[in-house]
RODRENTI-375814 format. One record per residue (C-alpha): x, z, y. Coordinates in steps of 0.02 Angstrom, whole numbers, plus 50000, padded with zeros to 5 digits. Example, Ala and Ser with C-alpha at 12.3 -4.5 7.8 and 13.67 -1.06 7.14 Angstrom:
<atoms>
506155039049775;506845035749947;
</atoms>
This chain:
<atoms>
500044999549995;501325004050123;502354985750094;504314986750103;505074998650248;506825004650265;507675020150317;509115018150423;510485030950416;510915038650574;512655035650560;513325021050454;511765010650468;511655008750278;510005000750218;509065011150066;507615002350004;506075011349963;505875007249783;507365016449753;506855031749843;504905032249770;504355024949622;502595020349573;501585015249410;500375004249526;500744986049537;499554976449648;499704961949741;498204962549831;499184977849957;500714968349987;499604961950156;499964977350260;501684973050329;502684990150398;504264987950536;505964993450488;505845012950549;506995011850699;508745022250741;508595039550728;509935049750824;509805068650801;510245078450938;510835096050955;510285109751090;511675108251197;511315087451192;513085084151133;513235074750952;514545084450842;515585075050739;516705075250602;516095087550454;514685094350522;513775077550518;513245082050337;511455079550283;510475083050130;508945078350044;508855079849873;510575087549839;511675073149909;512175070650073;513325057650192;514805064250276;515625051950393;516825057250527;516665052350705;518055045750802;519285058350896;520255052951048;520515038151154;520025020851087;522025014951044;522315029850942;520585027950852;520975010050827;522675013050755;522135026450616;521155020450459;519345024950416;519235038950307;518235035750140;516305042750141;516335058750036;514825067149958;514165084949950;513105091249807;511845106249836;512235120549700;510735127849595;510605143149680;510645134349869;509085122649798;508305135949748;508435147849892;508045134650006;506405128849895;505865149649916;505875148850096;505175130150117;503565137850019;503305151150142;503865144050286;504155123150298;504755125850495;505915138050506;506715142350681;508365141250725;508675161050671;508075159250506;509045142450477;510665151250543;510285168250417;509965152750286;511605147350344;512665161750335;511895166650148;512115150850083;513745146650139;512905131050230;513005125550415;511525126150521;511485107050541;511355105750355;510035117850339;509085109850477;509295090050401;508755098950231;507195102550288;506795089450392;507195079350228;505895090750111;504605089450237;504755069550212;504825071550028;503065082150040;502385068850140;502755052750030;502075062149888;500375063549984;500345047050030;500735040549866;499125053049807;498105043949950;498725027549883;498165029449720;496315036149770;496225022449877;496635007849741;495495016549622;494055015549741;494544999949787;494364995749599;492705000649604;492154991049739;492774976549681;491904976949511;490154981149596;490444966849717;490684956549558;489204961849460;488154960249626;488584943249652;488334940049446;486634946049496;486244935249650;486834919549533;485534923549429;484104926849551;482424914749527;481254913249664;479504918749624;478524905549706;479554891149658;480484895949506;482064887949602;483664897349654;483604910949811;483954903149986;485784903250025;486044917750158;484544924550132;485154942350090;486974947550131;488104954949984;488424970050115;486514973550126;486334973449935;487874985949924;487244997050053;485604996549970;486124998049786;487035014149845;485455021849949;484405019849777;485845030049668;485885042649792;483795041949780;483885044149600;485165056749580;484025068649713;482455062649619;483135068149440;483935086449519;482225090249576;481165083249431;482365094749297;482265108449409;480395110249375;480435104849182;481855117649152;482875101149059;484035090149134;483385069749176;484745059449156;485155044849260;485205026549212;487115027249159;487015043849055;485445034448942;486925029048814;487005039548659;488805045848669;489905038948516;491165051448443;492555035348434;493915048048339;495065031948272;496825034848198;498015021348162;498245025947971;496105022147973;495605005548052;493965006048036;492845008648176;491445020648184;490445019448355;488895029348310;489125048948350;489505061648206;488185073248275;486795073748412;486705084948560;485505099248528;483995104948619;484585122548632;486235116248715;485305103248828;484755115548987;486225120549122;486255132649267;485425124449420;486965120949530;486165101249587;487055100949721;488915102249666;489665087749721;491585086949801;491415075549963;492885064149995;493825075050108;493715089049941;494275074949838;495975071349918;496265090449891;495655091849728;496785077249683;498255087149757;497785104549656;497955093249494;499575087449528;500225103849548;499035109249399;499795098349276;501725101449343;501335119849312;500705116449121;502165105849071;503455120249131;502295131849051;502375121248884;504085117548890;504685133448964;505395148748833;506105166448869;506045174049012;504205165049046;503685169148871;504075184448769;503795182448572;502905198548501;504125203548346;502545209348259;501355196548248;502325179548321;501335178248448;501945172348619;501745182148789;501595178648952;502805186849069;501795191849212;503175195549355;504225177849289;502705168049303;502425174949484;504275171249539;503885154449471;502205146949529;501235148849656;499475141249653;499055136349848;497345143049837;497445159649746;497125167849919;496245182149857;497305197049793;497135201449605;495865216149583;496065227849444;494225223349403;495025208149305;496025208149156;497385191049142;497195182748974;498715170248935;499475163648759;500175148148689;500415140748532;501045124048427;500445113048294;500385096948224;498525089348205;498145073148106;497405063348271;498405051348369;498535056548572;497315042248635;496005046348528;496185065748578;496335061748759;494575052348743;493825067048659;494395078648789;493835067848930;492045065448860;491265081748852;489915077648713;491445074248596;492405089548662;490895100148602;490675091148435;492665093948405;492695113248453;490835118048390;491015136248377;492035139848526;491055125148653;489265130248661;488775120348784;489755108448909;489515093049023;490325081449159;489765086949329;490665071849427;492135060049404;492945062949555;494315048949489;494085038449347;495965035149325;496965020149238;495735014349093;494625029249125;496185041349063;497885039749152;497415048349322;495525053249275;495095067849373;493215077449311;492085093049366;491595098749227;490365112349147;490785122848982;489975137748917;491165146448772;490675157948640;491075170248511;489945167748361;489105184848367;487755191848506;488745205648532;489875196548656;489385187848800;489905169848808;491045165348955;490515150949083;491445141349229;491385126349319;493255118349308;494365102749372;494965094049229;496525081449249;497345070549141;499025062949152;500285052349052;502125058549076;503705052549030;504815067948968;506515064548888;506125044848878;504685051048767;502805048748817;501785063548841;500085066248879;499555082348986;497565088348981;497485100949125;495825111649188;496075121349366;494795133449447;493635125149578;494205140549696;494055136449885;492675121449861;491075129549825;491005148449823;489075149549779;489105144449633;487975155049494;489105167449418;489165169849243;489055189449178;490625194049154;491415183449275;492645171149224;494205160449300;494935149249210;496585146649273;497715132849241;497795129649055;497875114448920;498805106148811;500295091948805;500035079348684;501655070348605;501335057448476;502025056648321;502245044248167;500615039748056;499205044948161;499885061648199;500155071848369;501115088048415;499795097948525;500575112548635;499345122548692;499225134448842;497595145548896;497455156949037;495975165149115;495565179649228;494065188849160;493045205349233;493385219649148;491805224749080;491445236848927;491375227048748;490665233448595;491855243648510;491775232548351;492645219648455;493735228048570;495305222948493;494955205548434;494545201848649;495855212448702;497235202648591;496775186848652;496235180748482;494465178548535;494855164948668;496495161048650;497785144648616;497775153148441;496085151248400;495915133848485;497215126048404;496745131848244;494965124048268;495785108848300;496845106948176;495405111648054;494315098848136;495445083148155;495585085147959;493725084647941;493735068548051;495075060047957;494015064747780;492465056047869;493625040747904;494555039347762;493945026547639;495065031747476;494255048947438;493645052247258;491945064347277;491025071747131;489365071147099;487825061447143;488765053147301;488345033347285;489335025647415;490585028147557;489085027647694;488065041247615;489665052447588;489985050847783;487955051547835;487985069347716;489335075247824;488535071647985;487095081047941;488205096147888;488925095348052;487475095348137;487035111148029;488585118948071;488255116648248;486315124348241;486945139648155;488445143148290;487345140748432;485915149248373;486715166448334;487825168848489;487195172648673;487435156548736;486145147548834;485445163548902;484705170748743;484015187748750;484525199248590;483625213948562;484535229148450;483485237848310;483565256848327;484225266648167;484715250548089;486655251848064;487745266848095;488855258248223;487405248848305;487895231448274;486115219948223;485355211148336;483925201748322;482855188448444;481465176948417;481335156848460;479805146048489;480435126148416;479165114448458;480505099848433;481305089948286;482805096048204;482225113048157;480785119348077;479265120248201;478535136548236;478955155148276;480965157748220;481595175648169;483325177848179;484405194548166;486195194948138;487465210648111;489395212348115;490215224247998;492095228647981;492835227347806;494425233747749;494835217647656;495865201447702;494705189047753;495015174147624;494475187947487;492775188447589;492725170047610;493095165547424;491705177947362;490455170147494;490775151347461;490995150647295;489105147347242;489185156547075;489575171547123;488695171247284;487335168947143;487495187647098;487005195447246;485325192647207;484805198147414;485625181047451;484965169347301;483405177447271;483935179447079;484065160947054;485555151847001;486475137147076;487305120847017;488385111347108;487865091647113;488945083847236;490505089447324;491455083247466;493425089547526;493755089547708;495255096547716;496885103147627;496235120547595;495235119847453;493845130747541;493765116847672;492225104747598;490415102947586;489295105847445;487615099247380;486925114147278;485175112847158;484265128947137;483775131546964;482265141746981;481705153346828;480395141446702;479015154146729;478945150746908;477905142047027;479595137447149;479875119147157;481555113847106;482535111247280;484315108347364;485535116447460;486695110847573;488165120547609;489815118347705;491255128747716;492915130847821;494355140347859;495825142047971;496975156248022;495555160748159;494255162148051;493105155547925;491245148847909;490055147347752;488355139347811;486975134347722;485225126347731;483805123947581;483285104947598;482045096747492;482565078547384;481795067547488;482745073847662;484425071647571;483935052147512;483595049747694;484825057247759;486175046247616;485205030547648;485815031747838;484015034647920;483835045848072;484305063248021;483545072448184;481795072948097;482555082747955;482225100447979;483725114047942;483565132447974;485475137647941;485925156347860;487795158647844;489295170647887;490975171548005;492345179847923;493795184848079;495345190748008;495735208648082;496995223948087;496435240848070;497295250848230;497895266448223;497075279748299;497515293848381;497615309348281;496815303048128;497565309847963;496685297447847;497695288847742;496635271947782;496965275347971;498975277747947;499585261247959;499125243647995;498025236947861;497335218847817;495385218747860;494025207947934;492375207148025;491135199447929;489435192248038;487955189147950;486615177848029;484805176347940;483365166048001;481615164247941;479915155548002;479105171648049;477355157448088;477125140048099;476285143848265;477475143948415;476565155648528;476285168848385;476815187348405;478055194348304;477495209448218;478285224548170;478285224447980;479115207047993;480645213648090;480695227147978;480755215847817;482225206747886;483205220047947;483155225847740;483595210947691;484985210847818;485505227647764;485445223447588;486635209147595;487985216547680;487765231847559;487785221447406;489255210147492;490295226747510;489975232747326;490485215847274;492065215447359;492685233847295;492345231047126;493275213547133;494485221447200;494715237247069;494235223946926;494315205046964;493535200846815;492035210446854;490675207146995;489255218847027;487645212347088;487505228547208;486465244847194;485055239247300;483955225447203;482575236947240;482545236247427;483085217247394;481515213647288;480465222247424;481265214647583;481115196247482;479195200247444;478805205047639;479695190547693;478595179147589;477075189147639;
</atoms>
């Protein structure tokens, strides 16, 4: 945009090309028509009006400075003396660090500050003065490059809009004579203005309509269904259709319909994006003393004092309060997905939600501030997200934030950086979540590896309001396991394996699955079941939960009701109860018990006394527990109950394990395998979420179990029943007591089975509460 210009040195008149000083990835011949005259010769003046010569004419920019000797004596002596060679001076690392620190606080130091700096650093005041001049020039050049990139993007957008309008005009037909329109009847400028006006009016009408209808009204640009195109180099087939539809439970968002950045705010947001991505890259690639590794668990902890010295966030004007807790973590992993597919998933809110179903309850892209190059490099979006833990005992975390994507060349290798940073300073009237949550610069650095793999380094940093947490989840949250980088990366690893299995064509399945397409369709149905379960047992979407008095000693049982009238779940009044219990057993032992249909069938409360037989098996990960099963429910010969099927998916990683299942009829399974619309298949999933946990020693405790750290786990059980086929029906106390009895019996039998298997692996008891189990089942049927 700025053409070719020259920088004239004040002494030698040497010309330095602008291409040697600043490089840009944007090359567009349409911007070469703006000529710039060479900058005039600039000779710095001292305060006494005299030009100093000799060694005091040294200048410094980025560390290199040119020093030349002035002529001394009369003209005859100067003509006889040979010219001295030009010498270069480079600042030391300490000098540059001190100068940068002062520059961040005061870009325009006065004479006293420059004199003090020159004495401390062993430089001359003239060198300090020119260093600050050149540093300010560099800052302006960076700002110009950022503005240049924004203008180029806007120019491309306007050109595309012009070509579209021109194509539409060429297709116009006169309604009277069926001939072409009269040339000059409507100008392109009028059409463009009218198009912009209609677009703004459409967005305003949709915002008003969504406010009254209680659900978002999508504009024409958002009516196309999302596609999770998570293709990899090693799998050439292209799957454009989405893995799972967006659920109605996650469709309502907070009413901040006027949240849009204006033109001047977009420029500031782009500058902050540059700072945020630089901070993310440094935090991903820097080790000690910025990150300190915990010897006990191997996790990396952020050194807050060192972070405050290295980074300075420009909009962090408010002083940190003691009411906010800082969470920071970092982790690395190799995932089976290429970088471009990952970047595309992160920049699409629907794909991002599907990629992290157990963490992201709902998300949307509010505004595309800059589309970037090909929709990825340089893309800046305003986004909203609600993050969850699979339990109603923990509140969700909601936040608006800016997400920026940039391709970087580090050590001659290509990386993709995805960074989220807060919306501070733009809108202070946002609807705040409870507790307050601020997403500080966080994200991941992605590097391509052979065979479609990627190495991902994840940094997660946030400020959360210090509020009381239920004691059973206190350590889980305080240690960073709930929303830390370890959990994000563990889920990403597992989901990438699942998608690789979805796209693979050379995997042999077991059972009645007739074709690869049927296998893929059944996996999509299981994905919807997992997503429904995760949303229904958490506190996402403002779902209200009620504690059942005297239900358990640690007060962890919560109950809620939902009125369902849309397809995807049984229509009527749904009663849901969730409980979380600490178990003194490793989480993989609990997972192995619950995922094995033969062992789980021995728990009467979960199987209703019926045996389960696997008729189809789909492996979707390296771990044998990551699989999808189709189970046949073998009822007794004298029972009036019809033979049915059960769809089950189990998955595990280092952050936790899930076992989710739902009964389905045979016709629905055939419908799903044949590629028909799956959204009409009603699913009411039940399941378990197992989290690895450590038993922390309590002060003053003398029990052997509390005398040391021992492996344990948190078991969250979620049960759902159709209480009534009438959505507006009222729930009665007997139904609440029945499902609460059912839940308590299930937890008791799981404890007994784990205790029996740990003492005698060959023996697995059914539990000692079969009577209450039968009573609870009978009450639920009534």
